[in-house]
N, C-alpha and C positions, 0 to 999 in steps of 0.2 A: 339026190342031192346035186346041187350045182357046184361047179368047181371054177375058181378064178385063177388064171395063170398070169403072172406079172412078168413083163419083160424087164429083168433086173438091170442089165446094162443101160437100157433107156431110162429107167427110173433113177439110177444113180447119176447119170449125166444131167438129167433135169434137176435133181436135187442140188448137185454141185453148182450148176448155173444159177439156181435160185439163191444159194448161199453166197455166191461170189459177186453178184451184181453190185452190192453197195461198195465194195472195194474198187471195182472197175469204174464205177461212177465217180468216186472220190479221186481216183487217179486221173480221169479225164478232166475233172474240174480243176485240179491243181496244175495240170499241164496246159490248160487253156483250150482244149478241144471241145469241151462240153457246151460252152456258150460262144456266141458270135459277137464280134466287135460292133460297136454302134455304126461304124462306117460301112459295114457289110449288110446292114438292114435297110431295105428300101422302104420308103414311105411315099404313099401316093399323095399327090396334091389334092387339096380339098377346095 
């Protein structure tokens, strides 16, 4: 029979990161870090 060994600390850290990203994204959005201002976006001339 085959045996599977799971790295529990790595699995827990990945799960916590997966569950925490919506809160982190909301925090960055409300603080203004998530999006750039229009003046910071360069537009090439056409």
